[in-house]
Structure formats: C-alpha cells, structure tokens
SEPAGU-257880 format. One record per residue (C-alpha): residue in one letter; z, x, y. Coordinates in steps of 0.05 Angstrom, whole numbers, padded with zeros to 5 digits, always signed. Layout:
BEGIN
aZXY/...
***
This chain:
BEGIN
m-00672-01249-02683/e-00712-01202-02752/r-00745-01159-02702/r-00674-01147-02668/l-00640-01137-02735/r-00696-01089-02755/a-00692-01049-02691/i-00610-01040-02703/n-00620-01017-02779/t-00665-00964-02751/w-00628-00932-02695/q-00572-00926-02748/m-00615-00901-02802/t-00639-00852-02750/g-00568-00835-02727/i-00548-00820-02796/g-00602-00773-02802/l-00588-00743-02739/g-00513-00737-02757/v-00524-00701-02826/a-00577-00657-02798/w-00529-00632-02749/s-00471-00627-02788/f-00508-00576-02831/l-00529-00540-02778/f-00466-00536-02740/n-00419-00524-02802/a-00471-00466-02816/v-00457-00430-02749/f-00385-00452-02738/s-00375-00420-02805/k-00402-00355-02792/l-00367-00355-02714/p-00319-00301-02712/i-00278-00345-02668/v-00275-00405-02706/e-00267-00375-02770/k-00199-00332-02734/l-00175-00400-02707/e-00178-00435-02777/l-00148-00374-02810/r-00090-00380-02759/i-00079-00458-02770/q-00081-00452-02837/d-00032-00394-02839/s+00016-00435-02804/l+00002-00499-02848/t+00011-00453-02923/l+00080-00442-02892/l+00095-00512-02909/h+00084-00479-02984/k+00112-00418-02978/p+00159-00404-03044/r+00230-00399-03039/v+00252-00360-03098/l+00232-00280-03103/p+00214-00257-03161/s+00259-00210-03186/e+00218-00172-03239/i+00177-00135-03183/l+00199-00072-03148/l+00153-00024-03106/v+00158+00045-03100/t+00140+00081-03034/i+00117+00143-03017/d+00152+00167-02949/r+00141+00241-02964/p+00071+00284-02977/i+00056+00308-03040/h+00042+00389-03059/k-00039+00385-03071/p-00067+00362-03119/e-00028+00306-03134/h-00043+00308-03216/k+00021+00327-03242/f+00060+00296-03195/y+00044+00233-03202/a+00040+00236-03285/n+00115+00260-03270/l+00125+00197-03226/a+00095+00150-03282/k+00137+00182-03340/r+00202+00177-03306/l+00186+00107-03291/m+00174+00093-03365/d+00219+00144-03397/e+00274+00092-03344/e+00251+00033-03387/a+00197+00008-03334/k+00165-00047-03374/v+00099-00033-03328/v+00070+00007-03282/v+00017+00001-03228/l-00013+00059-03204/n-00050+00051-03130/l-00069+00130-03129/p-00097+00166-03066/n-00169+00185-03056/s-00162+00256-03070/l-00146+00242-03147/r-00217+00204-03144/r-00250+00274-03152/p-00258+00307-03217/l-00223+00378-03219/d-00208+00421-03269/s-00188+00389-03337/t-00121+00433-03349/l-00107+00388-03282/e-00113+00329-03311/n-00090+00335-03381/s-00019+00303-03356/f-00055+00235-03334/k-00095+00243-03395/d-00037+00251-03440/l+00006+00197-03404/i-00044+00146-03408/k-00062+00156-03483/k+00014+00154-03498/y+00033+00092-03445/t-00035+00050-03448/h-00002-00011-03452/q+00047+00004-03393/i+00003+00036-03343/v-00046+00006-03299/l-00101+00047-03252/v-00116+00014-03187/t-00190+00010-03166/y-00207-00004-03095/t-00268-00052-03085/k-00303-00096-03033/r-00300-00169-03030/l-00339-00193-03104/s-00412-00209-03097/q-00421-00280-03134/s-00487-00261-03155/v-00499-00185-03170/p-00439-00150-03198/s-00406-00097-03155/a-00417-00020-03169/l-00349+00007-03187/s-00320+00072-03189/i-00270+00088-03241/y-00221+00141-03252/y-00260+00160-03318/h-00241+00239-03308/l-00168+00214-03326/l-00184+00180-03387/p-00176+00217-03446/f-00239+00233-03489/d-00247+00254-03564/d-00251+00311-03596/k-00330+00320-03569/k-00323+00296-03497/i-00371+00248-03511/k-00333+00175-03512/p-00269+00161-03478/l-00211+00141-03542/i-00188+00089-03481/s-00240+00041-03456/p-00231+00033-03382/e-00216-00048-03384/q-00153-00040-03417/v-00116+00010-03366/h-00165+00001-03304/g-00151-00063-03249/f-00190-00076-03190/f-00159-00100-03126/e-00210-00129-03069/y-00189-00102-02988/e-00214-00113-02930/t-00182-00099-02864/a-00224-00142-02825/l-00201-00214-02839/q-00249-00253-02822/s-00236-00327-02861/l-00191-00356-02915/t-00239-00326-02965/s-00209-00254-02944/p-00185-00213-02998/s-00116-00221-02965/r-00121-00289-02958/q-00165-00306-03033/a-00166-00271-03092/n-00210-00276-03152/l-00181-00255-03219/a-00241-00221-03258/g-00304-00195-03232/y-00363-00165-03269/f-00379-00088-03251/v-00429-00045-03261/y-00387+00031-03271/v-00413+00089-03227/e-00405+00133-03284/n-00442+00090-03324/i-00495+00026-03296/q-00540+00009-03354/e-00483-00035-03371/t-00448-00090-03340/q-00370-00101-03356/e-00323-00152-03344/l-00256-00119-03307/k-00195-00161-03292/s-00159-00166-03229/v-00093-00116-03220/a-00051-00177-03222/v-00078-00205-03283/l-00080-00134-03323/a-00011-00126-03302/l+00029-00187-03311/e-00013-00189-03388/k+00025-00119-03401/y+00078-00142-03373/s+00089-00178-03441/s+00150-00220-03416/p+00164-00293-03443/l+00144-00329-03382/g+00134-00398-03403/n+00081-00446-03381/k+00062-00403-03327/a+00000-00404-03285/f-00040-00338-03301/t-00026-00362-03378/q-00054-00418-03369/i-00114-00389-03329/i-00120-00334-03377/q-00118-00376-03435/s-00156-00436-03410/k-00229-00436-03449/q-00262-00494-03395/t-00256-00446-03338/p-00279-00378-03343/l-00234-00313-03313/t-00290-00288-03272/q-00293-00364-03239/t-00222-00370-03224/a-00201-00357-03151/v-00131-00359-03120/g-00103-00373-03058/i-00046-00317-03049/n+00022-00352-03028/f+00060-00296-02984/y+00135-00293-02997/g+00155-00266-02930/p+00128-00209-02883/a+00122-00133-02894/g+00189-00111-02933/t+00201-00173-02969/f+00198-00145-03042/p+00245-00097-03060/s+00228-00022-03054/l+00253+00048-03074/n+00234+00110-03044/v+00211+00163-03076/s+00253+00216-03052/s+00318+00178-03069/f+00280+00172-03141/c+00257+00242-03150/n+00317+00268-03113/s+00277+00323-03099/a+00298+00380-03046/s+00226+00407-03044/a+00194+00382-02971/p+00129+00367-03010/l+00134+00327-03069/t+00116+00365-03130/q+00141+00334-03189/c+00192+00279-03208/s+00234+00306-03260/a+00311+00302-03240/p+00372+00275-03271/t+00378+00207-03274/t+00404+00176-03213/p+00443+00112-03188/e+00384+00088-03162/a+00333+00099-03223/q+00373+00045-03248/k+00332+00001-03209/v+00269-00002-03246/r+00293-00016-03317/n+00258-00078-03345/k+00213-00079-03269/l+00137-00089-03258/v+00140-00026-03215/l+00078-00023-03162/i+00078+00053-03131/d+00040+00045-03062/l-00001+00093-03034/p+00021+00150-02990/r+00041+00136-02918/e-00024+00177-02896/d-00063+00134-02942/l-00042+00067-02913/v-00081+00072-02848/s-00141+00055-02878/f-00123+00014-02934/g-00066-00031-02891/v-00084-00101-02890/s-00062-00161-02839/s-00013-00215-02860/p-00002-00289-02842/f+00057-00257-02810/g+00020-00220-02760/d+00045-00153-02786/r+00012-00110-02832/m+00017-00102-02911/t+00012-00047-02950/v-00037-00058-03016/a+00016-00051-03059/e+00056-00107-03018/v-00010-00149-03026/q-00009-00143-03101/a+00061-00167-03109/n+00055-00229-03073/l+00000-00244-03119/i+00032-00222-03185/g+00097-00259-03162/n+00049-00330-03147/l+00026-00316-03216/m+00088-00317-03249/t+00125-00367-03204/n+00048-00423-03205/s+00064-00418-03129/f-00003-00395-03110/l-00041-00435-03067/k-00108-00477-03096/t-00173-00475-03052/t-00224-00537-03045/p-00298-00518-03073/e-00353-00515-03025/w-00386-00576-03042/y-00313-00613-03022/d-00319-00574-02960/y-00394-00589-02945/t-00381-00666-02969/i-00322-00680-02925/t-00365-00654-02865/t-00419-00693-02883/l-00387-00760-02893/g-00346-00749-02823/a-00415-00737-02791/v-00442-00796-02821/f-00384-00834-02794/f-00378-00819-02731/s-00455-00829-02730/l-00446-00900-02739/i-00400-00899-02694/l-00447-00874-02639/t-00496-00929-02660/c-00463-00981-02668/g-00465-01025-02593/i-00540-00989-02583/f-00570-01063-02569/k-00529-01103-02516/n-00542-01165-02538/g-00489-01179-02592/s-00422-01168-02613/q-00416-01089-02612/p-00347-01040-02612/t-00331-01034-02542/i-00325-00954-02524/l-00245-00961-02530/l-00243-00994-02602/k-00297-00931-02616/s-00259-00887-02581/w-00196-00908-02622/l-00228-00901-02695/s-00255-00838-02675/l-00186-00812-02660/g-00152-00845-02723/f-00207-00810-02771/v-00196-00745-02744/g-00117-00755-02738/g-00114-00783-02806/y-00157-00721-02835/v-00105-00679-02801/i-00041-00715-02829/f-00080-00703-02902/s-00099-00632-02884/v-00017-00622-02870/l+00010-00657-02934/s-00044-00623-02974/s-00018-00554-02955/w+00047-00580-02961/q+00038-00587-03036/g-00001-00522-03044/l-00079-00550-03028/i-00112-00506-02976/i-00158-00558-02940/p-00201-00534-02882/l-00192-00567-02814/a-00222-00525-02752/i-00289-00533-02780/p-00306-00599-02797/i-00268-00632-02738/l-00309-00584-02688/t-00366-00589-02730/w-00359-00675-02721/i-00352-00662-02648/g-00409-00622-02643/t-00451-00671-02685/g-00420-00729-02649/v-00442-00703-02578/s-00519-00681-02609/v-00524-00740-02634/a-00505-00779-02574/i-00552-00734-02531/c-00615-00741-02580/l-00605-00828-02584/l-00600-00822-02507/f-00659-00790-02505/w-00704-00830-02556/q-00670-00895-02519/k-00702-00867-02453/q-00763-00858-02493/q-00774-00920-02512/q-00750-00962-02449/l-00802-00910-02423/i-00853-00939-02476/q-00833-01017-02474/q-00847-01005-02392/r-00913-00974-02405/r-00930-01032-02456/q-00899-01085-02412/l-00953-01059-02349/a-01010-01047-02398/e-00990-01126-02429/r-00982-01145-02352/q-01050-01113-02337/a-01081-01153-02396/v-01059-01220-02378/l-01097-01207-02308/s-01162-01198-02343/q-01140-01259-02386/t-01134-01299-02327/r-01196-01272-02289/k-01245-01287-02350/l-01207-01360-02366/l-01222-01374-02295/h-01295-01349-02298/r-01306-01394-02359/v-01274-01452-02326/a-01315-01445-02264/a-01382-01434-02316/d-01363-01503-02348/i-01350-01550-02283/h-01414-01509-02259/d-01457-01526-02323/g-01421-01598-02326/p-01391-01641-02276/l-01431-01610-02216/q-01495-01608-02258/e-01481-01689-02265/l-01458-01695-02195/k-01519-01667-02175/l-01566-01710-02218/v-01525-01774-02193/m-01538-01755-02125/d-01615-01747-02128/g-01606-01816-02168/v-01570-01844-02111/e-01622-01815-02052/l-01678-01835-02099/l-01654-01910-02105/a-01637-01917-02020/i-01711-01889-02016/k-01743-01939-02066/h-01707-01999-02071/p-01660-02008-02011/a-01627-02071-02032/i-01603-02040-02103/n-01525-02044-02099/p-01509-01963-02103/n-01428-01990-02127/p-01443-01958-02201/l-01475-01895-02185/l-01412-01890-02134/d-01361-01897-02196/r-01401-01855-02238/l-01384-01801-02181/e-01313-01823-02174/a-01305-01800-02245/v-01346-01737-02239/g-01292-01715-02186/r-01237-01741-02226/n-01256-01693-02281/l-01260-01637-02223/r-01194-01653-02206/d-01168-01642-02292/q-01215-01577-02295/l-01184-01545-02231/r-01114-01573-02248/n-01119-01542-02317/t-01146-01474-02297/r-01076-01470-02247/t-01035-01503-02307/m-01063-01439-02350/a-01060-01387-02294/e-00985-01405-02289/k-00964-01396-02363/l-01018-01346-02390/e-00977-01291-02420/v-00986-01239-02479/t-00974-01280-02542/p-00912-01260-02572/e-00936-01260-02641/l-00989-01204-02629/q-00938-01156-02598/t-00919-01121-02671/g-01008-01124-02696/l-01061-01170-02692/d-01050-01174-02766/k-00975-01194-02753/g-01002-01247-02710/i-01052-01272-02759/q-01004-01285-02811/q-00948-01318-02772/q-01007-01369-02739/l-01015-01385-02819/q-00940-01389-02832/q-00938-01442-02774/l-01003-01484-02795/v-00980-01487-02854/a-00903-01504-02832/s-00928-01560-02794/g-00972-01596-02845/e-01039-01584-02799/l-01064-01532-02853/t-01064-01556-02926/l-01115-01511-02956/k-01102-01455-03008/i-01090-01403-02970/d-01116-01329-02997/a-01096-01274-02934/h-01126-01201-02939/l-01098-01179-02878/q-01092-01095-02864/p-01059-01069-02803/l-01104-01044-02753/l-01099-00973-02712/e-01081-01003-02649/p-01073-00972-02585/e-01004-01012-02563/l-01010-00981-02488/d-01080-00988-02476/s-01089-01060-02429/t-01157-01062-02452/w-01142-01081-02527/i-01080-01117-02513/d-01133-01166-02470/a-01185-01161-02531/r-01137-01174-02585/e-01114-01241-02544/d-01193-01258-02548/i-01192-01251-02618/f-01129-01284-02630/r-01167-01344-02596/f-01228-01329-02638/f-01182-01336-02704/k-01151-01406-02682/e-01218-01434-02650/a-01246-01413-02733/i-01186-01443-02772/a-01183-01507-02731/n-01259-01515-02747/v-01239-01503-02822/i-01184-01557-02815/r-01227-01614-02777/h-01288-01599-02821/a-01273-01573-02880/q-01208-01592-02902/p-01192-01660-02939/p-01206-01721-02912/n-01264-01692-02878/g-01284-01642-02917/t-01282-01620-03007/a-01250-01555-02992/t-01188-01525-03027/q-01188-01454-03004/v-01184-01413-02944/t-01194-01334-02949/v-01176-01295-02881/s-01195-01222-02886/l-01173-01170-02832/f-01203-01092-02847/q-01218-01030-02815/e-01269-00975-02839/g-01271-00924-02787/t-01270-00952-02712/l-01310-01017-02738/c-01259-01077-02748/t-01290-01142-02776/l-01244-01214-02776/i-01271-01260-02836/i-01253-01337-02845/k-01285-01371-02905/n-01277-01427-02933/d-01312-01465-03003/l-01341-01521-02982/p-01406-01530-03021/e-01475-01531-02996/p-01533-01537-03027/k-01565-01471-02997/p-01551-01413-02957/v-01571-01419-02882/i-01560-01385-02822/l-01526-01435-02770/k-01514-01391-02706/s-01515-01317-02685/t-01503-01282-02619/s-01571-01252-02631/i-01601-01322-02603/r-01587-01358-02538/v-01559-01421-02562/h-01559-01477-02506/s-01528-01523-02552/g-01458-01531-02584/g-01391-01554-02580/y-01330-01519-02527/g-01302-01479-02591/t-01377-01450-02605/k-01387-01434-02542/v-01314-01401-02535/m-01327-01361-02600/t-01398-01334-02574/t-01362-01314-02505/i-01300-01272-02543/a-01358-01239-02581/a-01411-01217-02523/e-01342-01186-02483/l-01321-01147-02545/p-01338-01075-02547/d-01400-01076-02593/g-01382-01149-02612/y-01416-01192-02657/w-01406-01264-02705/e-01446-01305-02735/r-01427-01363-02789/v-01469-01363-02846/r-01467-01417-02917/l-01455-01370-02976/t-01501-01371-03042/d-01439-01396-03089/g-01418-01447-03033/g-01376-01444-02976/i-01385-01425-02896/q-01358-01361-02873/v-01349-01347-02804/k-01341-01262-02790/l-01335-01223-02724/t-01337-01153-02719/w-01321-01107-02660/t-01312-01023-02655/l-01236-01002-02633/k-01230-00947-02606/t-01157-00904-02600/t-01127-00878-02545/e-01149-00803-02568/d-01220-00825-02583/k-01216-00857-02514/t-01186-00782-02480/q-01237-00745-02521/n-01295-00778-02497/s-01267-00783-02427/s-01258-00706-02431/i-01332-00695-02460/c-01365-00731-02401/s-01324-00686-02349/r-01350-00632-02381/n-01420-00656-02376/n-01410-00676-02306/
***
C-alpha cells in the first residue's frame, strides 16, 4: 500500500511539474502568435461592449480638416487655434501634420510662437510615438522650433512639458496592449533635440484634462494624477470606446472658417453660428485628410478611427470614470499556471487501476466546469469593466493538458517496459536460484544419506559373509530410515522449486530488504537484542538477472547469520546485548557485516573460505557456498579483541555500465 501511494504521489508531482513547464511554454508561444492575439482581441472587443459607456461627454468637440491647406501651414494653424480661443474654447489640442515638424524660416514660425506664449495654459501640441518601452526611455521628436525662446535664443521660455503631450499609435493592431486599446498616461522620454536628459511627459489626454481645469469632482483622472502610491508613469488604462467612428460631435473647418479659397490660407472670418459650438469646449483639431491614410487606427467596431477620435474616447473615459481596467501580468501568469496545475492533477488521477479514481466522464465534466466557470467569470468581469484574458489561457490549458497526457502515457509505457524487463530478469534469477538449490540438495543427499546408505550396504554384505546366522533386520531398519530421508529431501526439493520466487522485500533494494527483515524479527519477538543498523543503498543494476540472483543469495546469507546470532548469542543461549548490521559500498567492493557483543577472552579466527572445511553445520555450509559463488566473494567469522563475534561478507558489484564497457573492451581486443 505504501509503495502504491508513493507511486501515485510520484505521478502527481511529475504531472504538476510537466503542467507548469508546458504552461509557460504554451503561454509564451500563444501570446506571440498573431492569429491567437487577433482571436483574443476580437473576443475582448465583443465582451467590452457589455461595459460600453452610455453617456457621451458633451465637453468634447472635434474639428476636422476637410480641405487642403496652403503651404506652409504654420500661419493657418496659428490662426485656427487663435480663432478657437477667441470663440472661448477652453482647451485646443493640435494634431499637426508632418510638414510642421521641419524647422523653417523663423518669421514663418513667429505666429505659432506668439500663440504658445499667449495661450500656454490652453494649448496642447500632440507628439506621436510608437508603443512605449518599459525599460528604455523612448526618443521623441517634439516641436522644439515652435517654442518661444529668450532674447539670446539659448533656452525656451516655456518648457516642452507644458505644451507637449504624447500620443501612442499603432496601425497594425495585434493585441489588447496596442496603443489604441491600452494607453499609458505618462512616460519617460529623451528629446531628439536634447538627448542628455530624461524627461517625464504626460499623455495628451492627461495634459488636456489638466488644462481644461473644469470642476470635474472626484473623477478617475484626478485620482490617478494625485495618487502618491501609483506613479503616473506606471499607469495604463484600457480605452472604452463610446461607439464607432463619427460618434463624437465634429465641426468641419470649412464651415467654421467660412473661407472661399480652395486651399485654406487663414481662419479669420467673422463669427458664424457654427463657431458658437466651440464655447467652453475641449477642442481636438484632427489631422488633414491626406495624413489620416497613414495615421488611421482600427477600432473595436471594425472601422478605422482618426487619431483625434481615439484621443476623444480616452479623454471621455477619464472624464466619466468609464475606462477599462486591465489585469497585471502576474495575474495572467498565475491564472494560467493554476489552470495548468488543475488539468495536470485531473490527468494524473486514475493512472493506477486499483483504487477509487474519478471516471473519464467525471474528469470531462470537471474540465468543462472549470473552463465554463472561467468563461462566466470573464464575462462578469468585462461587464464590470475589468479585462481578463480568455483565449490565451484556455488554449494554454488545452495544449498543456494534451502535452501532459502524451508525456504521461509515454512515461507509463516506458515504466511498463522497464517493469517487464525487471520481471524477465527476476524470472531468470529464479531459474538460476532453482538450479543452484537443486545442485545443493543433490550434493547434500550425496554427501549424507547416500554415503550412509553405502556404508550400511557394505556392512550388510560383510555380515552376510562372516556371520550367516546374524539377524539383518536392524540393518534393514536403518536402510528404511535412509530411504525415508531421501524421500523427504526430494519432496523438499520439489516444494522449493514450486514456491521459489524473488523476495518482494528486495525489489526496492538490498538495504530495504535487510531493514524490513530486522523489523519483522523484532515484531515477532524472535530478535530481542538492541539493533544498530548502518545500511547504505547500493548501486544496484535493477535489470540484471545475475545481480538479482546474487542478491537473493546475499539475503539468505544475512538470514543465516542473524539466525546464528539469535540461536547462540541472544539470551538465554548467550549474553549479547546488541547486534550491529552494516552494509556499504566503496567503488565496486560491497561489504555486509553482522556483529554482536558476545564477550570472549581473545580473538581467534574460526572460519574462512580460504581453508576447505569438511565439518560444521548446515548454515555454515550454505554461507560458504554463497560466498564462493559471488563475484570475488569472501566471508569470515572472527572474534573481536574488545569482545564480540563478527561475520563479514565481501563481494564485487559491477553496474550495467561497467559490464557494457568490459564487453566493448573484450570485443575490441578480439
């Protein structure tokens, strides 16, 4: 039972280890596969609709550039922003075209410099960047040339952080961490114009809301900005889109500027009814139509949004506390690992047939229940605005379960093959043991009863010759007794041949077998001496039938030696108080020692296989025979100087590798 429980625990621990390893592998692979990431993105886009904001913020207005602008555009954008300020727009966010990134003649840029100098607390310049790196500050090219400088033109009068806000964009969306799904509220950058210093820059949404300075109450963005426990640079929120493209109210620049010229040159027309729509608004000026081709972003609704629309959705989320929350990476790894461990335990249960294990049907229901419960939990979380990965964990669990099952089945087959080889080796060892025992019994019959029978027959013959009148009946009685002895010996031989098998206690090792034999002797009351055991596991070749056969002989040697201690040294037959049993290995040399503390006056060597002994008991003959048949076997019984008798058996134990090397050497020599 203990052995079976130990095997079950081994299988379960192995399954858990395989599950954890496979889960890390599959999670790393699936999180990088574009097809899986797109599947996860579609699922989450569908689930986030459960938490779709219902109230559209009225404070946000988009201004679209629907007509070409006369180049250079500096003057037009400066006039447009000033016109919006004159119509009492509270904040203007400028998404400027690429042409304004290049420095021009300072006289053309003066209009912008004057605008930024006058409306510093109402202007936000959008600087575009790719997805932020968490380890290395990103290099950012800002509108450094549009900032007003001091008279010496050495240092800008307004720091870039006051008017610049970054916006992450990525046109090829692959996962939920894409900038159009999850936005960082701040980040560390080095400016291309000044790479010596690292600066912290806020996102467009945060900077615009700070400048909007409206009493928003206890809103989410205020809590995040003012929080001291969570730095702003470590905060990322999920964008919860209000609807498809065109959801936010917009104003065409043509209707606002009321300019008749085909390419727009300036925006200084008198006030129109459309202009009143910008009053007290947070206005986002979108990119020109020609730039939107390269800056368009895919939305969860299947269409493409402009950068100003994505910014408007994020600003609206922060205004109304409706942004999506995302789980940290440690949660994703934890839930994936726990699921893998669960499936590994489900698979490892029921490996062994003997025992009450869950059926396949029960396992299937448990697995489906676990996956279904996680799906329900994910749906409820999405309803509350918490994004939980769904496709990647489930695919990882399925891949882990299949891989663990294949590994365990393969391992089980290997264990079955090893067990079959072990059983074959044990059967060969049994045959060898039977052969040796038959030889020993035949030798005992020849040396004992047969010799006695020959002497009796010779005596009968002499008596018949010399004394014909003597009654031969006593001699016949002796012959009958000898016959019975012979029959008993042969019957014992058949009984041993039928019952002979590999000792079960030795299957876990010679040291374990000796330990169990000592425990059985103590439990039965046969051995009452104090036991001092020093049993070292040997490097046993488990599948070598020759060693299994030799192990049986060594175990029989030990039983004969401990039986002698019980019969001759243990009270009441002796005065010993302790028996010491030692088993150890040094290289290929193994030693078994059975020692007791029976006092004797002086040490004298009693027995040794180096001298042929014709006398002695049956046990001594067995021990001598066993030692002679072991590789380099030798045994001796000695009296120790400090009192006590020691029986020592030594032999050579070669592993399978040693035998393989020896055979290869012999083949090379041949």
